[in-house]
C-alpha positions in Angstrom: 108.4 -40.4 214.1 109.1 -44.0 213.3 107.5 -46.1 216.0 108.8 -49.6 215.9 107.1 -52.7 217.3 107.7 -56.4 216.4 109.8 -55.5 213.3 107.0 -53.2 212.0 106.6 -49.5 211.8 103.4 -47.5 212.6 101.7 -45.4 210.0 98.7 -43.3 210.4 96.1 -42.3 207.8 95.2 -38.6 207.6 91.4 -38.0 208.3 88.9 -36.5 205.9 88.8 -32.7 205.9 92.5 -32.4 206.6 95.3 -31.5 204.1 96.3 -34.7 202.3 93.2 -36.6 203.6 93.5 -40.3 203.0 97.3 -40.3 202.7 99.4 -42.2 205.1 102.1 -40.6 207.3 104.4 -41.3 210.2 102.7 -39.9 213.3 104.1 -36.8 215.0 103.2 -33.2 215.3 104.3 -29.6 215.5 106.9 -28.2 217.9 105.5 -25.7 220.4 107.6 -22.7 221.5 110.6 -23.8 223.6 110.1 -27.6 222.8 112.8 -29.9 221.4 111.8 -32.7 219.0 111.7 -35.4 221.7 109.5 -33.4 224.1 107.1 -32.5 221.3 106.9 -36.1 220.2 106.0 -37.4 223.7 103.3 -34.7 223.9 101.9 -35.3 220.4 101.8 -39.1 220.7 100.0 -38.9 224.0 97.4 -36.5 222.4 97.1 -38.2 219.0 97.6 -41.9 219.8 97.3 -42.2 223.6 100.6 -44.0 223.9 103.9 -43.5 225.6 107.3 -44.0 223.8 111.0 -44.0 224.4 113.3 -42.5 221.8 115.9 -44.7 220.3 117.6 -42.4 217.8 117.3 -39.1 216.0 117.5 -39.0 212.2 118.6 -36.1 210.1 116.1 -33.2 209.7 114.1 -33.5 206.4 112.9 -30.3 204.9 110.0 -30.4 202.4 108.0 -27.8 200.4 104.4 -28.3 199.6 102.7 -25.8 197.3 101.5 -23.6 200.1 103.8 -24.4 203.0 107.3 -25.4 203.8 108.0 -27.8 206.7 111.0 -29.4 208.4 110.5 -32.8 209.9 112.7 -33.9 212.8 112.3 -37.7 212.7 113.0 -39.8 215.7 113.0 -43.6 216.0 111.1 -44.8 219.0 109.4 -47.8 220.6 106.5 -48.2 223.0 107.3 -48.2 226.6 106.5 -51.5 228.4 103.6 -49.9 230.3 102.1 -48.1 227.3 98.7 -48.8 225.9 98.5 -49.7 222.3 98.2 -46.7 220.0 94.7 -45.8 218.9 93.6 -43.4 216.2 92.4 -40.4 218.2 93.1 -38.0 215.4 93.6 -40.3 212.4 91.3 -42.3 210.2 93.3 -45.5 210.7 96.5 -46.9 212.0 98.6 -49.8 210.5 101.8 -51.6 211.4 103.9 -52.5 208.4 107.3 -54.1 207.8 109.7 -51.5 206.4 109.8 -53.4 203.1 106.0 -52.8 202.6 106.0 -49.0 203.4 106.4 -48.4 199.6 103.0 -50.1 199.0 100.9 -47.3 200.7 100.5 -43.7 199.5 102.9 -41.9 202.0 102.7 -38.2 202.2 105.6 -36.7 200.1 107.2 -35.1 203.2 107.6 -38.6 204.7 109.5 -40.1 201.8 112.9 -38.6 202.8 112.2 -39.7 206.4 111.7 -43.3 205.1 115.0 -43.0 203.1 116.8 -41.8 206.2 115.3 -44.6 208.3 116.4 -47.2 205.8 119.9 -45.7 205.8 119.9 -45.9 209.6 118.8 -49.5 209.5 121.6 -50.4 207.0 124.2 -48.7 209.3 123.3 -51.1 212.1 120.8 -48.9 214.1 123.3 -46.5 215.8 121.7 -44.8 218.9 121.9 -41.2 219.8 
C-alpha cells in the first residue's frame, strides 16, 4: 500500500528476526480467506500501524518470486482519514515518510520495486481514481 500524506509516501522497516529484516517496504499484509485487497488493507493497517485510511486507487497486481516463496502484491494508493491517528510502528522497526523521488535512496524489498514503478506510472497519468 502506498499511503500518501503531504506529498510523501510511508515506508516501514522490517524488524529483526523477520524475512528481509532491516529492509524497507510499503506497509500492508496478507489477505485472509474471503477478503478483498481493500478490506485486508484496512484490517492490516489498523493492526500494524494503528491508523485508518481511505483508498484512492488500485494499481495493477505485482507478482514476485523470492527464493523460497512466490507472492502477488495488490497495491492500493491511500491516504489517512481526517480522524485517523498518526501511524506508529507496532510491527515494524521504524517508519518514514519520503517524497517519491527519494524512495530509490532506501533499500526497498525487491517485491516492492514493481509497486513503486506502477505508482510512478499512475502519478504520470494524472492520478486516475478507481
